[in-house]
N, C-alpha and C positions, 0 to 999 in steps of 0.2 A: 669391180661395180661397172654398171653401164653410166658413162657418161650423160648428162640428162642439160640438153638446152631449156629445158623448161615449156613447153607448149600448154595451150589448155588441155590438150588430150592426156600430157603426163603428170596435169597438176590434178584431173579427175580420176588417173589411174592411181597417183598416189594417196590419194585421199581412202579411194576404193579399198586400198591394200590395205590402208589402217583400219580399215570398219567404221571412219566418224563421219559423224554428222557435217554438211558444212558450218554450224555454229562450234561445232567441236573442234572441228580443222582450223577455224578462223583463230579461237582462242590458242591454238597449239602453235600456231603460225606466228601468230602476234598482231593478226590484220584484222581487217571488219570479215563480218560474211558475206555483205557486199561485194569487197574486195577479190572474196574466192568467187563468186558467182561471173563477175568480170572476167578474171583470170579465166574460168574453164570455159565460157565461151566466146572468148579472143576479142573480147570487147573492149581492152583497156586500150588507151592508144600508144602506149607501150609498155615492155615489162622490165622495170629499171634493175640495173645491176643489183640492186640491193634486195628486191623480192627476191630473184632468180638464190644470193648468199640465205636469206629466209629458208627459203625452201630446200636446197643444200643442207645446211644446220639440221632440219627436220628430219632428213631423208638420213644423214650419217648417223642419227641419233638412233634411230629407229631397229627392231630387233630383225634376226635374219629372216624370219619367218614372212616378215611385212616386205623386206626387201625384195625376196624371192618372186613374191607376190607382184610386187611391182616390176620388176627388171621382166617377168613372163610377160605381164600386160602390156608395158613399151613395145619389146619386142614382136610380139604377134603384131601391135597394132601396126612397126613399122615394116616386118614382112608382107602382111595385105596390101601393103600401098607401094611395093616394091621397091622398098628403100634399104635393103639389106641384102645381103647373101649370107653370112653368116656374121657369129658375134664377133669373131677376131675380125673381122672386116670393117665392123663397127667401132670397134676399140681403136684401130688405126685409122678410120676416118675422122672421127672424133679429137684424136688427138693431132691429127694435123688442121683440123679446124681450132682448135684450141690455141695451138701456135699463129694462125693465120686471123682469130677474131680478136684477141685479146685476152684470152683466159690464163695464159702466165702471166699478163700486169694484173689479172684478180689477186692470183695467191701471192703477188708481190703487195699488193693493199693490204690481205689477210694481213701479211707477217708486218706490216706495217703497225695495223690496230692494234694486234697483238704486244708490239711493243708498250704503244700508248697506253692501252687497259694495265701494264706492266708499271708502266708510271703512273698511272693514276694512283694502282694499290699502292707504290711506294710512299705518293703523296699525301696517303691517309685515307682512299677510298676502297672499300673492302666490300664483300657481302653484293648484299642486292643494289648498295649504290652503284660499286663498281659495277656489276651489271647492267643496270641502267644508262650508263654513261657510255658504255659498249654498244648498246644492242638499241635505243630508241631512236636514235638518227636514222637508222636504217628500217625500224618499224615505220616512221613517219613519211620517208619515201616511197613505202609501200603503201601506205595507204594512199599516199598523192598519186600513185599506179591506175587509183581509181577512176580520176581524170576529173576534168570538170566541163561543164557546157560550153559548147561553142559559142563565141560571141555573135556569129549567124544567127542559129539556131534561138538564141536569148530575144536578140533581136527580132525575129520572126515571131515567137510568142506575146512580145510585148504591141507590137504591133496589132498581131488578128485580136488582143484584149481590147485594143482603143478602136478597133473595128467594130467589135460585137458592142460596146460602148456606144457606136454612133447608130449603126443599124437598130439598135432596138428600141430605136424611135420613129425608124421608116419602113417596116415589114412588121405583120403582127407578129408579137413577140415571142410567143410559145412555138414559133418557127425557130428559133436560134437556140432552144434549152438544150437538146442534144450536144450540138457544135459545143455551145459554152461548158458543160459539162466536163466535155474528153477534152477540152484545154485546159479544163480546172485540175482535172486526175492526172494531166502530164505535167502541169507544174507542180501540182502537189508529190509528183514522183521524184521530180529535179532535185524538188528542196528536201529530200529525203536521202539525196548524197551529200557529198562532203562538195561543197563548191566553194569557190573564191569569195570573202567578204563581199565584197562589189556586186558580184555579179547574185549570191543569197540576197541582198538587201533588195537588189531588182528583180527577183523571182517573188520576192514576197511582196512587193508594191504589185504585180502582174498578178498574182491569185489573190489578191485583197480586191482589184478589180472587176476580175471574174466576178467574185463572190458578187459585187457588187451590180452586174448583169445578171444573174441568177435573181437575186433578190428580187431586180425590177420587173422580172418573168414573172416569177411566183406573186408578186402584188398584183400586177396588173389580169393576172388567171384568178385572183380572190384568195389566196393560200395565204392569208398575214400569220401564222406560227410559222410556215416552213419559210417565207420571206424575213422572217424578223431572225430568226436563226442566222441566216445567210449574212442579212446586211451586217449584223452582230460580228458575225467571223472578219467582214470587212475591217471592220472597226478595230478589232484586234490586230491585225493582220497590219493595220498603218501603226498602231501604236507600238507594235513590234518592233519596226525600224524608226521610231521617232517622224512620220511622215504625218504632218499636221492636215497639209491640203487634203489629201488621200482620208485622213479620220472625217475630217469637216463633209467631204462628200458624199460618204456613207451615211454619216448621221442626217444627215440632209433624206438619202430614201428611206432610214427607219421614220423620219416622222412624218412620212408620208401614212405610214398606218394609223394613226392616231387622227392625222387629218383625215381621213377619207372613211373614216370609225365615229366622225364628228366628235371627237373630244377635245376639244381647242384647251381646254385648260391641261391633259394630258401631253400635249404637243409643248406649252410654252416648260413645262416641267422637265418633258427632255433637253430643251434648249437652253436652260436658264442657266447651266453649268458654264457654257462655253460664251454663252451670250453676255454673262457676268466680267470678261474676261474684255468687253468691250472691241472684240477685233473687230480692224475698219479697212482689209485690204484683201483683194482678188474676188474671184468669181464663186469659191467655194463659199467663203462668209457671206456674199451677198445673196447666195441660198438661203443659208440662215435665216437672217435678215429677212427674206422675202418670207420663211415657212411663218415664222415670228409674227409677220405683220398678218398675213392670213388668219391667225388664229387671232387675234386681238380684233378684228374686224366681226368674225364669228361672235365672238362675244359683246360686241356692240361696242368697243373701245376705240373713239373715231381718234382720238389722239396717241394713243400708243400706234394704232397702225400706222397712224402719220408718220411718227418717229421711225417707226421701222424699216417703212417702206425706203424712207429718205436714208436711212443707213445701209440700206439693201442698194441704193443709187448711188450713193457715195462710193460704195464697196468698188464700183465699177469705173470710176472716173479715166482711169489711167489707161483705160483698156478700149482696143478698137474692133468693133465688130469680126475683124480679119482673124485677130488674134484668138479666137474664143471658138474652139472647136463643138460644132455639133454634139450632140449627143447627149448622156447622163454623168459626163464627168466635167462639166462647166454650168455656166450659170449664163445667159446671153439676154441682150436687150429686151427680145420678143417674151420672155419670160419672166421679167420685171413687168412688163405690162401688161402680160396676162395675168398678174398676180396684184396689180393693183386694180383692174377690171373686175377682178374676184372681189377685193377689198372693196371696192366701191359700191359694189352689186350689194354686198351684205349688209352696208351700211345705209339702202336703199337712193343713193345718188345717182342718178339713172344714165343725166348728160356728161357725167365723168366716166361712169360704165361705159358709155360707147363711144366716147372720145379713144381711153385706152384698150379697149377689144379692136378697135378700127386698128390702132397702131402698132398692136400684136400682129394682128392678122396681117399687116401688110409685109411685117417683117419676118413671120416664119416662110419656113420651106412647106409650100403647101402639099409635099408628098410625105409630112409628119403625120403619123398615126391618128395621133390621139388629142396633143394638145392644141391644134389650130380648130376641131372641133370644141374642145372643151371652151375655148375663147368665144365661138358663137353662140355657145349657149349663155354664157354671161349674156353677152348682148342683146340677145332674145329674151332675156329675164328684164333686163334694164326698160327695154320698148315693152315689155310686159305690164309692168308696173308705171308706165306712162300711156295705158291703155291704147297701145295701139298691135293689140290682137294679133291682126291679120299678117303684118311684118314680120313679130315674132314667132310665128309659128311656120313663115316659109323662112325664115333664117335657119332653125330648130332643125327644120325636114333637110336643110340643103346639108345641116353639120354631119347627120345622120347617114343619108344615101350620099355620101361624096365615097366615089371608089379608094381613095388613100385612108378613108377611116376605120380603126381598127375598135369593133365594139365589144372592148373588153370591161372588166372593173369599174373604170372610172368615168367612161362615156355611157356606159349603161345608169351608173346612179345616177347621173349629171341630167339625163333623159328624163328619168323619173323623176327628180325632181320639177323639172319643168312641167312636164307633164302635170303634178301636184298642182302647181302655180296656176293652171289650165281650168281648175275645177268649176264648174257652172259657166264657164266660157262655151257659146256655140257656132257654128258656121262652117262653111264649106273649108277654109284652110287650118280651123282646128280640127275638122274629121279627116282631112289629109294628113296631115301630122301625125295623131294615132295611129291611121291605117298602116303608115309608113314605121312608125315606132315601132307597131307590135310585131310586124313581121320581121323587121332585122331583130329586135330584141330578144324574140322567139326563137331565131335562127341562131342567132349567138347564144345563147342558154343548151339548143341541141348539142351546137361543137365541142362546148363545155362537159 
């Protein structure tokens, strides 16, 4: 029989000679189909001696017809590559290589394993138990041949997810959809392979964060049903690895859906189990309390609004702004001020709305695409309730015409609410606002 060093071509030739599918061949060898794919494609980081022994065992047990087909295939491959002159030369060279590369050592190791197996039988292990004792370690080593994701690649995937979570508030979100979906598919593919436990945890966390980004994009494009599916996926991913922070971030994202569907009671129902635990620390927790505060303000409950907004503020007490990243994976002081402005506006407290809005605007990065505009709408609404119609319209117009503002679902909805509040109002500022709002919102609908 021709000596085989088991390259990917050799594995493929043996499977073809046996006329087996990858799944059938994998079961026969005792490895996963994924490992067979990696072997055949030459993508394993190494071919462990145990893997070679498993393949040697399968070949040694094959019938003569299969062996003949296999030998013809690999000899033809070697001839085509100019690697052999004749069969006898191959046998001589492989015998020499065997001595040089330690094949004699493998034979010696096999003898040792056989003696150990006999000892196991003598100790009372027989039949299936003896077979498992002898073969399972080698099968485990072969499974490990599938390799793990490298630290560098995993770090790049984590960094990409973080970057997407930041960029999604800085550019029109839909521009990031394809890139985020591609990254998600890559991470999911890595998770389908065997990974070291600590790498698996980090991959699951990364997948959950990418799912959050997709949920954010779909929400802003008005696809609530699909957004809910992605946010829920992010929650399940976080629960799978016991990552409470990521779970809270995903829950806050999910809460956007009833918030912007004007269903404050549903918001509170979603948040109730988590807030019943009285969480008190961290930006994710601050976000959940802030969402609850908004809902209570929409219901006209000033006391509960004050309670929840204070809990939100307290959760950020130990964090400097520099410690809180921009984007959807954190909750910063400007967002807290924004939620305060929303709550005060809903409760009809114009001066406090204006104060909170001014504080938020001073803290926001002006390049953010939505929340600065939403803050300006809260300020404009407060001015309108105080009778300052011209100033209110001027602020609202600046919000919607700002080159950084992305007129997606949230901005469009808030613009319509402001416009409804202008019913019965007349004047140049009102006309300018309505003209600009109509042009921009119609353009946004056309894009959608």
